[in-house]
FIDRENLO-383339 format. One line per 3 residues: number of its first residue (from 0); their letters; for each residue x, y, z of C-alpha. Coordinates in steps of 0.02 Angstrom, whole numbers, plus 50000, padded with zeros to 5 digits. Each point is the difference from the previous one (the first is absolute). Example, Ala and Ser with C-alpha at 12.3 -4.5 7.8 and 13.67 -1.06 7.14 Angstrom:
# residues 2
0	as	50615:49775:50390 | 50069:50172:49967 $
This chain:
# residues 514
0	mhp	51131:47074:50232 | 49890:49927:50137 | 49848:50108:50045 $
3	aqn	50060:50012:50179 | 50167:50068:49941 | 49909:50121:49884 $
6	srl	49897:50067:50143 | 50154:50030:50105 | 50078:50100:49858 $
9	tlr	49844:50105:49976 | 50006:50183:50050 | 49837:50094:50025 $
12	ira	50008:50184:49962 | 49863:50101:50082 | 50086:50169:49997 $
15	rik	50058:50111:49859 | 50153:49931:49909 | 50127:50139:50001 $
18	saa	50143:49927:49899 | 50057:49848:49903 | 50104:49952:50151 $
21	tlr	49837:49949:50084 | 49985:49855:49878 | 50099:49839:50015 $
24	rsa	50033:49862:49875 | 49888:49886:50098 | 49814:49991:49969 $
27	vvv	49897:50153:50038 | 49816:50019:50038 | 49935:50177:49974 $
30	vpg	49844:50043:50098 | 49922:50168:49957 | 49833:49988:50087 $
33	efs	49929:49827:49968 | 50105:49956:49848 | 50148:49878:50007 $
36	lsl	50130:49962:49868 | 50128:49859:50024 | 50162:49991:49902 $
39	slm	50136:49872:50037 | 50187:50013:49975 | 49988:50147:49884 $
42	pkn	50153:50036:49889 | 50081:50168:50024 | 49953:50060:49828 $
45	lfp	49816:49985:50045 | 50011:50112:50153 | 49951:50157:49900 $
48	fll	49845:49906:49942 | 49956:49959:50179 | 50021:50181:50049 $
51	tvv	49881:50049:49861 | 49873:49872:50059 | 50017:50061:50178 $
54	gif	49974:50179:49942 | 49844:49954:49903 | 49919:49914:50148 $
57	fqp	50054:50125:50131 | 49967:50162:49904 | 49810:50005:50016 $
60	sln	50004:49981:50189 | 50144:50122:50015 | 49910:50127:49891 $
63	aqe	49844:49980:50107 | 50102:50031:50157 | 50085:50153:49925 $
66	ngg	49835:50070:49936 | 49921:49972:50169 | 50142:50089:50087 $
69	srq	49992:50144:49877 | 49813:50017:50024 | 50020:50008:50188 $
72	lah	50137:50130:49982 | 49893:50102:49881 | 49854:49990:50122 $
75	dif	50107:50061:50144 | 50073:50144:49900 | 49828:50047:49934 $
78	kql	49929:50004:50176 | 50147:50103:50064 | 49981:50130:49863 $
81	iei	49811:50017:50017 | 50019:50034:50186 | 50124:50142:49971 $
84	ntt	49901:50158:49964 | 50080:50084:49849 | 49870:50132:49960 $
87	dsv	50059:50176:49959 | 49907:50079:50146 | 50063:49904:50152 $
90	gnv	50092:49848:49931 | 50185:49967:49978 | 50071:49922:49843 $
93	tta	50173:49992:50076 | 49938:49877:50131 | 49943:49882:49863 $
96	aea	50161:50025:49901 | 50107:49959:50153 | 49894:49846:50039 $
99	maa	50030:49930:49825 | 50184:50046:50009 | 50014:49897:50160 $
102	rfr	49924:49850:49910 | 50127:50015:49860 | 50143:50009:50125 $
105	dag	49934:49845:50089 | 49994:49911:49832 | 50186:50031:49973 $
108	fae	50000:50151:49884 | 50158:50103:50017 | 49982:50166:50089 $
111	sgi	50074:50086:49847 | 49853:49936:49897 | 49868:50073:50116 $
114	qvl	49966:50187:49999 | 49868:50093:50101 | 49998:50181:49945 $
117	gpn	49887:50146:49961 | 49960:50184:50024 | 49944:49993:50183 $
120	drk	49976:49886:50149 | 49823:49943:49952 | 50022:49976:49813 $
123	knl	50153:49889:49977 | 50008:49871:49861 | 50077:49827:49996 $
126	vvr	50115:49946:49859 | 50066:49821:50000 | 50114:49921:49870 $
129	lag	50018:49814:49968 | 50163:49980:49905 | 49993:49899:49839 $
132	sgk	50129:49937:49876 | 50005:50165:49906 | 49956:49921:49833 $
135	hkp	49864:50131:49975 | 49959:50171:50069 | 49896:50003:50161 $
138	vll	49812:49985:50014 | 49912:50114:50125 | 49848:49943:50099 $
141	igh	49895:50142:50073 | 49861:50010:50127 | 49936:50134:50117 $
144	ldv	49987:49978:50188 | 49878:50142:50031 | 49812:49976:50000 $
147	vea	49845:50107:49982 | 49918:50069:50156 | 49874:49887:50088 $
150	rre	49883:50044:50143 | 49955:49868:50128 | 49819:50059:50007 $
153	dwt	49980:49970:49813 | 50060:49819:50006 | 49923:49840:50066 $
156	tdp	50171:49950:50067 | 50151:50102:50056 | 50086:50050:49837 $
159	fqf	50171:49986:50082 | 49974:49825:50069 | 50033:49849:49890 $
162	veq	49835:49906:50007 | 49982:49824:49930 | 49818:49962:49971 $
165	dgy	49893:49895:49882 | 50144:49963:49883 | 50057:50182:49986 $
168	fyg	50136:50111:50072 | 49929:50169:50054 | 50095:50161:50033 $
171	rgt	50052:50163:49920 | 50126:49954:49866 | 49943:49821:49969 $
174	qdm	49967:50046:49818 | 50102:50160:49985 | 50134:49949:50024 $
177	kdg	50078:49920:50153 | 49954:49833:49924 | 50123:50034:49860 $
180	dai	50132:50065:50121 | 49988:49838:50099 | 50008:49894:49841 $
183	mtt	50155:50087:49930 | 50088:49998:50169 | 49962:49815:50021 $
186	tli	50064:49960:49825 | 50169:50084:50027 | 50022:49919:50170 $
189	rfk	49961:49830:49924 | 50126:50031:49860 | 50131:50039:50132 $
192	keg	49962:49849:50108 | 50004:49882:49852 | 50164:50070:49936 $
195	ivp	49922:50055:49836 | 50112:50107:49890 | 49901:50101:49872 $
198	drd	50078:50051:49835 | 49982:50183:50050 | 49991:50097:50163 $
201	vil	49824:50006:50070 | 49962:50165:50087 | 49848:50025:50111 $
204	alt	49940:50175:50045 | 49861:50016:50130 | 49954:50183:50007 $
207	ade	49898:50142:50075 | 49861:50115:49942 | 49931:49916:49845 $
210	egg	49825:50031:50068 | 50031:50182:50041 | 50113:50108:50106 $
213	syn	50145:50108:49948 | 50144:49876:49992 | 49968:49868:49868 $
216	gvd	50134:49870:50029 | 50033:49946:49821 | 50012:50181:49944 $
219	wli	50118:50037:50145 | 50112:49851:49962 | 50012:50044:49815 $
222	knr	50047:50179:50040 | 50117:49964:50146 | 50066:49821:49988 $
225	rdl	49968:49937:49826 | 50156:49893:50014 | 49909:49888:50123 $
228	iaa	49852:49962:49886 | 50066:50017:49821 | 49932:49853:49901 $
231	efv	49967:49937:49825 | 49813:49985:50036 | 49879:50003:50145 $
234	lnh	49869:49880:50068 | 49864:50093:50094 | 49894:49891:50114 $
237	dgg	49878:50145:50018 | 49918:49953:49836 | 49943:49856:49893 $
240	gil	49937:49837:50073 | 49862:49877:49965 | 49825:50065:49972 $
243	avk	49876:49872:50065 | 49812:49973:50004 | 49936:49914:50158 $
246	gkp	50173:49931:50031 | 50024:49932:49823 | 50149:50078:49908 $
249	lmm	49949:50093:49843 | 50166:50068:49939 | 50174:50055:50054 $
252	evd	50019:50187:49982 | 50170:50084:49977 | 50000:50189:50017 $
255	ate	50094:50069:49851 | 49941:50180:50019 | 49897:50102:50122 $
258	kly	49887:50151:50011 | 50062:50165:50067 | 49953:50053:50177 $
261	ady	49943:50179:50032 | 49912:50091:50142 | 49906:50164:49981 $
264	rlt	49941:50119:50136 | 49831:50078:49966 | 49970:50157:50104 $
267	vkn	49854:50121:50022 | 50023:50162:50097 | 49853:50101:50069 $
270	pgg	49974:50146:50122 | 49891:49888:50107 | 49888:50074:50134 $
273	hss	49877:49953:50136 | 49910:49834:49973 | 49834:50080:50050 $
276	lpv	50009:50103:49839 | 50035:49872:49862 | 50025:50055:49820 $
279	pdn	50005:49898:49838 | 50184:50042:49976 | 50067:49862:50114 $
282	aiy	50176:49930:49982 | 49945:49822:50043 | 49858:50003:49873 $
285	hla	50115:50064:49863 | 50124:49861:50035 | 49868:49864:50018 $
288	ngl	49916:50046:49835 | 50167:50001:49911 | 50039:49826:50068 $
291	irl	49831:49935:49944 | 50039:50058:49823 | 50166:49907:50013 $
294	ehh	49910:49845:50064 | 49896:49990:49840 | 50143:50034:49881 $
297	qfp	50093:49861:49910 | 50165:50034:49915 | 50020:49937:49821 $
300	lel	50041:49820:49955 | 50186:49971:49971 | 50097:49845:49947 $
303	nnv	50189:49981:49986 | 50105:49854:49938 | 50001:49917:50171 $
306	tra	49814:50018:50037 | 49954:49947:49823 | 50105:49843:50020 $
309	yye	49920:49974:50171 | 49824:49997:49928 | 50053:49893:49854 $
312	gms	50062:49872:50126 | 49852:50020:50117 | 49874:49975:49860 $
315	kve	50068:49822:49984 | 49990:49970:50187 | 49827:50072:50032 $
318	sge	49838:49931:49929 | 49825:50057:49953 | 49953:50183:49986 $
321	rae	50156:50057:50091 | 50115:49918:49871 | 49893:50070:49858 $
324	dmr	50011:50175:50076 | 50189:49989:50007 | 50009:49953:49817 $
327	all	49879:50141:49958 | 50107:50121:50101 | 50148:49962:49887 $
330	knp	49908:50042:49839 | 50030:50163:49908 | 49899:50093:50054 $
333	pde	49964:49915:50167 | 49823:49946:50035 | 49931:50132:50120 $
336	aav	49874:49883:50082 | 50139:49874:50035 | 50108:50136:50076 $
339	trl	49856:50054:50112 | 49969:49824:50063 | 50184:49967:50033 $
342	srd	50020:50167:50088 | 49875:49947:50133 | 50137:49888:50069 $
345	pid	50120:50104:50109 | 50155:49913:49931 | 49951:50018:49817 $
348	nsi	49942:50179:50028 | 50170:50046:50071 | 50094:49914:49860 $
351	lht	49898:50085:49865 | 49989:50177:50070 | 50091:50132:50098 $
354	tcv	49910:50003:50168 | 49980:50142:50125 | 49912:49978:50167 $
357	atr	49975:50104:50157 | 50093:49921:50146 | 50000:50132:50139 $
360	lna	49896:50149:50057 | 50031:50143:50122 | 49885:50148:50026 $
363	gha	49942:50131:50124 | 50074:50067:50161 | 49853:49999:50122 $
366	nna	49830:49916:50017 | 49911:50167:50010 | 50090:50088:49858 $
369	lpq	49984:49999:49812 | 50154:49917:49926 | 50139:50113:49942 $
372	tae	50098:49858:49922 | 49955:49832:49924 | 50132:49882:49932 $
375	anv	50003:49830:49918 | 50137:49886:49939 | 49970:49919:49831 $
378	ncr	50111:49854:49956 | 50028:49960:49816 | 50079:49851:49914 $
381	iep	50050:50062:49829 | 50015:49899:49839 | 50176:49999:49924 $
384	ghs	50032:50144:49881 | 49919:50137:50105 | 50073:50117:50128 $
387	pee	49923:50053:50167 | 49984:50177:49931 | 49893:49938:49855 $
390	irq	49884:49911:50121 | 49992:50154:50113 | 49936:50102:49854 $
393	qlq	49871:49865:49960 | 49944:50001:50182 | 49969:50186:49989 $
396	qvi	49885:49971:49851 | 49908:49857:50086 | 49974:50089:50167 $
399	adp	49955:50160:49910 | 49998:50120:50148 | 50120:50149:50001 $
402	qis	49987:50007:50190 | 50084:49830:50014 | 50189:50012:49978 $
405	iay	50090:49841:49947 | 50184:49979:50042 | 50115:49854:49964 $
408	vvt	50079:49932:50159 | 50187:49985:49969 | 50078:49836:50060 $
411	tsg	50172:49921:49997 | 49952:49911:49839 | 50007:50159:49898 $
414	gpd	49913:50156:49939 | 49841:50031:49901 | 50080:49979:49829 $
417	rra	50066:49823:50026 | 49929:49855:49899 | 49995:49813:50022 $
420	lpp	50147:49912:49921 | 49977:49877:49856 | 49979:49816:50047 $
423	spl	50155:49898:50041 | 50056:49876:49865 | 49940:49822:50032 $
426	rpd	50171:49924:50037 | 50021:49814:49958 | 50113:49976:50152 $
429	vfg	49852:50051:50109 | 49853:49927:49906 | 50087:49836:49953 $
432	plk	50024:49942:50181 | 49830:50071:50046 | 49912:49897:49866 $
435	qvv	50090:49842:50054 | 49957:50016:50185 | 49820:50051:49967 $
438	aem	49979:49850:49884 | 50065:49885:50137 | 49897:50074:50141 $
441	wpg	49841:50052:49906 | 49995:49900:49837 | 49911:50093:49861 $
444	lpi	49990:50166:50093 | 50028:50144:49878 | 50129:50135:50038 $
447	ipt	49937:50171:49947 | 50098:50164:50008 | 49894:50134:50084 $
450	mst	49995:50182:50045 | 49993:50031:50187 | 49849:50107:50039 $
453	gas	50086:50060:50157 | 50174:50070:50018 | 50159:49928:50072 $
456	dgi	50184:50034:50027 | 50025:49936:49824 | 49982:50180:49942 $
459	ytn	50169:50038:50080 | 50094:49846:49941 | 49932:50011:49823 $
462	aag	50045:50185:49993 | 50176:49954:50060 | 50022:49885:49848 $
465	mpt	49966:49836:50089 | 49857:49906:49912 | 49875:49948:50132 $
468	ygv	49878:49855:50005 | 49862:49968:50126 | 50012:49814:50040 $
471	sge	49911:49905:50139 | 49934:49824:50021 | 49860:50048:50119 $
474	aid	49820:49971:49946 | 49870:50131:50047 | 49815:49984:49956 $
477	rdd	49945:50143:49887 | 49854:50036:50119 | 50108:49995:50157 $
480	ira	50132:50133:49965 | 50012:50083:50171 | 50165:50093:49987 $
483	hgk	49982:50170:50088 | 49828:49946:50062 | 49911:49930:50151 $
486	der	50046:49825:50063 | 50142:49976:49876 | 50038:49816:49980 $
489	vrq	50082:49865:49894 | 49963:49814:49985 | 50122:49895:50100 $
492	dsf	50020:49871:49862 | 50027:50138:49872 | 50139:50077:50105 $
495	yra	50090:49834:50025 | 49984:49958:49815 | 50078:50168:49961 $
498	vdf	50146:49960:50116 | 50035:49842:49901 | 49978:50089:49834 $
501	yyr	50122:50141:50036 | 50138:49882:50055 | 49982:49895:49843 $
504	flk	49985:50151:49885 | 50149:50095:50070 | 50107:49844:50003 $
507	llt	49963:49964:49817 | 50017:50182:49948 | 50173:50014:50078 $
510	gsr	50064:49833:49937 | 50035:49957:50180 | 50103:49851:50054 $
513	n	50043:49924:50169 $
């Protein structure tokens, strides 16, 4: 064929090829970006080969476009959620739930698969179901929409404005956990838009009152509409993630168990009197001295199968004295000097011990009167195997003042005799896909099961017989954990990387196909 004839028969494809009908038996030049491929008078039996070639050359640019679109969507959802106040005092979780429901409707989810429901007008939860093939039982994704209180005067920026500054996103909930809510919402919307059919239904529950309040959403759904969230296992974005040092990933943590949350009210009563006639028997002094004794008390060292495995793994990741201390910790008996050094780190201290700390104070009724009442709240995070009542009795011994009464504060999570549940089994259908994606995105990064030193809604799902795993792809520096604190923030690149991770992980875990 003459070159001029060849050029007339050449078709340049600069858009996405949508079907084999796009191709003709004449020569084709494929141009993804700067690359060109010329094939002349191709036989019909080679068309599948050409389609494969086209897919190979187009896929990277298409993936980049899709990732870019998903990142922008995640950014917009993240911003929207941060700027909806969902605190227990004056916020409204229902507003956030309805906002996310609207996004799912706009993405084409059926109205029957979107439920906004709860115990009252301010504390409604969102449950969304992405239908799968039904090959396996559903997986439930959980995240809470409520956030801890934040005062404008305590922050450098407005905690309820989404501030983008110096490579970080600032705002209440950027670490705990509106970042995760945005990531999970984005992932399901992307699945829907791409026509992905998972091998099981994927259920997302965005809920109220994980941080406090009287209407915990996961607990309410289990008790009132379990049919909406019944699943084979649960992925909790409010846990796990990548622990980093100065931005460098150290390990991928997966929460396989967690400590038990308990609040105690310490109260001193006194007749009081006129402040011009002070006496040693002062309610505030009694309480303050008791709290000082608590400050200097350390609960005993405890290891369980998860935390032991954690330090075995970490001893291979760390180096120098810290790695040696971890190995010494695992000896029988543990090296006391090593335990002391490790316990100076807030994370290690919380992993190794039950912790109790004063978080609130209230005392007196007038500036010119001796206090008749002094109260404090002490928050404890209890090692598995112990009940809140056991720790209350230990607190009495530590504080050692009969004038200070100590009462367990009953919550929706249970009474004083409850105990932490045993760790969830390490399921291959969860950890297999996780290992594969982590190896692709962070080659060589170890995956280490951990015990959450906080508490999450996993206590409800685990108790309901649904094994729960804290999984996140977001990297947080170990010295920049600002959840519940001033100027909460997350690295922008860490957030976007976590968006990519969750899509890839959930797609692989559910055997998804287009």
